[in-house]
Every structure is written in structure tokens, then in C-alpha cells.
N, C-alpha and C positions, 0 to 999 in steps of 0.2 A: 720526712722519715717517719716510720711507724713508731708507736709507743714502745716502751721497754718490753711490754708483753709480746711484742712481735719479734724480739731478738732471741734466737734459739741457740741453745748450747749444743755443740756437735757431739753426737753420740758415737762412741767408738765401737762400731760393729765390724765383724769380719768379712761379711759378703752380703750382696744384695741380689734380689730376684726381680727381673723386669716383669711388670704386670699390665702394661698398656701397649697400644700401638707405637710405631716408630714416629718420631717427630724430627724436624730439622731446625737447628739453631739459626735464626735469621739475623740476630743482632746480639753482640756480646763484645766486652772488653775485659780481658784478664778474667778475674773471677766473678764479674758482675755481668749477669745475663739480662738483656732487656726484652727480647721477643723470641718466640718459638713459633714456627708456621705463621709468622707475620702477625701474631697477637701477643700481648703482653703475657709474661710468665704467670702472673697472678690469675689473669682470666682463663688460662689453659688449665691451671690447677683447680680453679673453681668449677670449670666445666666438667672435669673428669672426677673431682674428689668431693664436690659439693661446697656448701657454704661455710664449712668448718675449717677451711684451709689455714687460717691464721693460727689455729691451735694444734694442728696436726702436720703441718708442712715438713717438720723435722723428720718425721717418720716415713716420708715419701721422697727420697732423694731423686735426682736425675741420674739415670744410669747411662754412662758413655761407653761405647765400645771401641777400644783402642787395641789394635794388634792382637785381636782375639780375646782380650781381657776385659771384663766388665768392672768399671770403676764407678763407685757411688759418690756423688757430689751432693752433700747435704746443704739445704738452705740455712744460712746463718742469719740473714736478715731480709726482710721484705720492705721495700720502699714505696712511698706514695704513688710513684708513677707505674707501680706494678712490676718493677724489676726485682731480681733476687740477687743477694750476695751469697756465692757458694763457698764451699770449703776448699775448692780448688779451681784452677783456671779451666775455662772452656772456650771453644773457638767457633766462630761462624762457619756454618756448613756441616758441622758434626751432627751425627745422628744420635738422638737420645730417646730414652723411655722413662716413664715413671717406675719407681721401684719400691720394694719393701725389704725389711730386714729378713735375712735367712735365720729364723730363730734357732735352727738346729746348730748353728755355728756360734750363737751367742753364749758367752761365758756366764754373764749375770743377766738373766732374764728378768724384765720388769713387767709389771702389770700395765697394759696399754689402755688408754682411754676408750670410752664407748664411742667417741667421735671417730676414732680410728676405724672401728668396724662398720660404722655408718657410711664412711668414705669408701671402704671396700665394696660394700653393697651398691653404692651409687655408681662406682666405676664399673662393676660387673653389668649392671643394668644398662648403662650408657654404651659400653663396648659391645654387648650383645645386640642392642638396637642398631648400632653402627655396622655390625657385621651382617645383620639381615638386610640392611639397606644396600650394602655392597654386594651381597649375594643377588639381590633383586636387580641391581644395576647390571651385574655380569650376566644374568639370565637374559635381560633386555638386549645387551650387547651380542650375546651368543645367538639369540633369535634373529637379530639383524644380520649377523654374518652368515647364518644359515640361509637366510633368504637371498643374500647375495650369491652364495655358492649354488643354490638351486637355480638361480637365474643364469649364472654362468654355465652350469651343466646344460640348461635348456638351450642356450645359444650353441654350445658346443655339439649337442645332439642334432640340432638344426642344421649345423654345418655339415655333419656327416650325412644327414638325409638329403641334402641338396646334391651331394655327389651321388648318392644313390638314385635320386630322381633323374639326374643327367643320363645315367645308364637306362633307367626306366623309359625315358623319352626317346632314346636312340632308335629303337625298332619302329615305333609308331611314326616318327619323323621320316624314317627311311621309306616306310610303306606309303606315306603321303607323297613323298617325292616320286616314287614309282607311278602312283596313280596319276599325278599331275602331269608327269612326263609322258605317260601313255595317252592322256587326253590332249596334250599338245601335239603329239605326233599325228593322232587321228584327225585333228583339226586341220594341220597342214596337208594332210593326204585327202581332205574332204570326206573322211570316213566317220566324222562325228555326228551321230544321229541320236534320236531319243533312246534307242536301244542301248547304245554304248553308255549314254549319260545315266540311264536308270540302272545300269549295272556298276558303274564306277562312283557315282555321287553318294550312294548309300555307305560305301566302304570308306569314302573320304570323311563323311559325317561321323561315322563310328569312331574313326581315329581321333577326330577333333574332340568328340565327347570323352573319349578315354583321357585325353590330355587335360581337358577341362576338369574332369573328376579328380584326377591326380593332384591338380592345383588346389581344389576344394579340400581334399583330404589332408594335404600338407598344411593348408592355412588353418583349418579347424584344429588340427592336432596340436598346435602351439598357442592356442588361446586357452589360458588357464581358466578352468571352471570356477565360477564364483559360488555355484550351488551344485549339489549332487544332480545327476541326470539319469534317466532311464537308458540302458543299453543292453546288448546282448553279446555273448561271445561270438555268435555268428557274424554280427555287425563288425566286431573287432577284427575277426579273421579276414574279412573282406578288405578292410582298410590296410591291414599288414601285407596281404597279397598285392594290393594295389601299389603300395609305396615300396615294398622290399623285395617282392618276388623276383622280378627280372633282374634287379641289381644283384641279388644273391646268385642267381643262376649264371650270370655272366662272370662270376668269380668262382664257379664251380663249387658253390655251396647250396645244398638243397635245404629249402625251408618248408617244413611240414607243419601244417596248421590243422589240428585234430580237435573237433568239438565232441565230446562224449555225451554230455547232457547239457541242455541250455534252457534257460528262461530269462525273462527280464529281471535285471537287478538294478540297484540305484547306487551310483558311485560317482566319484569326481573322475570322470572318464579320461580326460586328457592327461591328468596327473598320472593315472594308472598306465596309460600308453607311454608316457615319457619314461616311467620306471622300467617297463618291459623293454622299451627301446634301448635303454642303457645296458641292460643285461644281454640283450641280443648283440649289441655292438661290441661288447667286451668278448663274447664268445666268438664272433666274427674275427676280431683282431687276433685272438689267440690262434684260431685255425690258421690264419694267414702267416702269423709269425712262426709257427711250427711246420709250415708248408704241408699241412694235412691234405692228402689227396681225397677227393670226394667228401668234402666237409659236409656235415649234416647239423642242422639246428632244428629241433622239434618243439613246438608249443602245444601243449596238451591242456585243453580247457574242460572244466568240469564244475557242476553246481549241484549241491545236495540240499534239498529243501528241509530235510529232517534236522540238519544242524544249522541251517540258515547261513551257510558259508559258501563262498566261491573258492575254487582250488585251481591253481595254475601251475604247470611244471614246464620248465625250460631246460632241455637237455642238449648237450653237443657231444661230439665225438673228437674232441681236441686232446684227449689223453689224460684229462683230470688235473687235480691239484695235489701237490704233495701234502701228506697228512699234517706235517709240522706247520704248514701255511694256512690250512683251512680256516683256523679261528681268526686269522689276521686279514682275510681278503676283503672284509667290509670296513677296514680302517682306511681313512683317506690317505692317498699318496703311497700306499704300500704296494710294492712291485717286487716280484721274485727275480733273482739273477738271470734265470733262463727265459723269462718273459718280460723283457724291457718294454715291449710295446703295450702289453695288457696291464693297464693300471687299474687298481682297485677303486680309484676315485669315482668312476661311473657306477660300481657296485655300492659305494658308500651313499651316493645320491639316490640310487634305487631303494636301498634300505631305509634311508631317511624318509623318502616319500611314502613308502609302504607303510611304516610304522607310525609316523607323525601325522600324515595327511589322510591315510586310508584306514587307519586303526587296524592294520593287519600285521602279519608276521612273515618272515622270510627265512628259509632253512637252505643249507647247502650240504651236498654230500658228493662223493665220487661214486661213479658207476663203473661197469667194466670197460666202457669206452671213452668216458669223459666225465663231465661235471653235470650235476642236476640241481637246479634251483626250485624249490617248492614254495609257493606263495599262497597264503590264506588270508581272506578278508571277508567281512560281513557282507551279506547279500543286500543290505539296506543301510545307507549312511543317514537315513531319516527314520522316522517311526511309521512310515507308510508301508504296509505289507501287501499292496496290491500288485501282484505279479501276473504276467501272462505267460502261458506255457508255449514251449517250442517243441519241435519234433525231430531233432537230429538223433543219432550221430551223423555228422557231416565231416567230410575230409576234402581238403583243397589241394 
């Protein structure tokens, strides 16, 4: 047992104020507490209050929350094993905090020792450091969670594109079937000659090349760029037409790709394509869920060298978004009652990619026919300002 100087007289204060994080009582019998958070009570006090614990422990009771009432249990005695004898019973599993006296309730205020204030400073510095560590840890967790969400979105978008590509391939495969059937019939009728072959084989090769190119576009699209690459809006428009054009038309949705001005810019191209596909997919879902006849999605590409920025606008004719929901559509899992199919999760992913990976911004507004998304991002994700000029406008 500690010496007589370690035995504290109970101070009769009216109320206490919690000043520390929450801890859990891990070992206690009646009013003797042995450990908190699996460490001795003395070691926890010394960690948070410094080395003057023996002289100021009485001024820092344990605050127990019971039925909404804060009860202060003052240390009466400190034992050699680091346990404390408290002014009241405490139970294992209870949640406690370190506390101080509420001096505004004290009837007879007494001058507190310098060690008291030193302990408060020590506690403030330690809890501030712990808070910073927790914030840093949460930031790391959030970043990992965000990467998981981005990967899930990438796979979901890939699944949607596979369905589109199946539409995209249907016509070329049918054309190839017609050509091969024609060649087979001609061969059976002994009409297959060099003239027939020279007419049909190039058509067959053209269809095969188209299918091969579609596979390459799809494969390249979902390889995350490790470094920024040179690209142009014209190249992007060709890929969009290759992957989406026929599939959109088969569902009575017109996809307009308009390049106003173009030049080479440097960007994480596949990440940008994924963001744009997420927005397009959302517009497509809304058009279908609202049974819009003659659906229309327009991508307008522009680049202004004077501002060193690229500008993209995606507009649809799906009827727009109610003004009360406009500010919420980039929130994950937000869905309006009238549009159960059109989830804002894809828009959340698009916004995240544009802002966090492309250093850009995205805005949304209603038009007379539907919704317009405007995207801005720098023309150069590196410091290389070596651009090559292009000569559109082009329309596909």
C-alpha cells in the first residue's frame, strides 16, 4: 500500500465535468478498481495526467454515466499494484471518463495546486495528439473504402457495357452470317470464283476488324491509367461511338457526339471515360424508366487554350430533376421516389473521379428538356505544355 501521502480525503463537490475520452472498466470489485482498458488505473492516470498523479488524483475523479446521470467517484487510495480505492462502487464493463470539478457549482472554492494545471495541459496535448492520430487513421480508412467503391463501380459499369457490346456485335455477326451463307451457297452451286471471293472476303474482313476493334476499345477502357496520357476529344468520340452507338440506337436513344474545338491534352484517360460512362448510363436509365420516346443524349466537347481547360457537357431529354433534389444527386445511394432505377451512386462515383483523380469540377442544372452536366478539368495533368492542334468541329 502507498504511504500516508497517497491517501486522499474525499472532496465534497456538487458536480463533475468529463475531460477525457471514454474508457472501459476491465477489472473491479466493489469500490476497488484494478484496470481500465486492460491497464492498471495508475498507469492510465499517469498516461493522461502526467507524473504528478499521486498528488492530484483526488482532483480528477472517474466519471461514470448511469441512467443519464454523471457520477464522480474520487480516488481515496492508491495501492502498490496500481489499483484505486474509489469513493463508491464501480462495475466491470462500465464506461468511464476522467473528470474535473465544476467550479461554478462549488460553494467553497479553494486554490488548486500548480500540478493540477500541469496535468490539464498534459491531458490536452495528449488527447489532441490522439485525435490527430484518429483523424489520420479515419482518412486512411476512408481512402481505402473509396478505392473499393471505385473498383465496384468500375465492375458495375463494365457489366453494363458488356450488355451494350452484345447489342453492338449483333449486327456485324448477322452480316458475317449472311456473307458466309452466301459463299456456302455459291460453293455448292459451283458459282464460287475469284470475282465472288474478291467481293465478299473484304466485307467479311471488315466485320472481323470491327469486332476486334470493339474488343480492344473495351479492354483498354478498363485498364486504370497509372500516368496521364495524351488524347483528344476526337479519339474519345470514336471510342464512344464504337462501344455505345449501336446499343443506344437499338433502344431508341440517339447518342450525339459533338466536338467543337479540339487539341491534344494530357489526362488519366480511362478514368475520365469511366466517369463519363457513369453519367451516360444514369441518363440512359432515367430515359428508359420514364419511357421517354426518342431519347436523346448529347456529349459536347470543347477545349479553350486561353484558360488551359477542357469542357464537357452531357445533356439528356429525360425531363430533368426536381429542384429540391438537384443538390442531392451526387450523394451515394440517393434515389428519388419517381426514379427508383436511376440511382445517384453512379453520379457520386463520377464526381469523385472528376474531383479527386482529374482535379476537375462538375456542375448540374436543368434544361428545358432534361438535365445538363458540365465538367471542367485542366488540359495538362503534368507540366508538359506540348500540344498538337486539331481541325474540327466534327460531328458523329
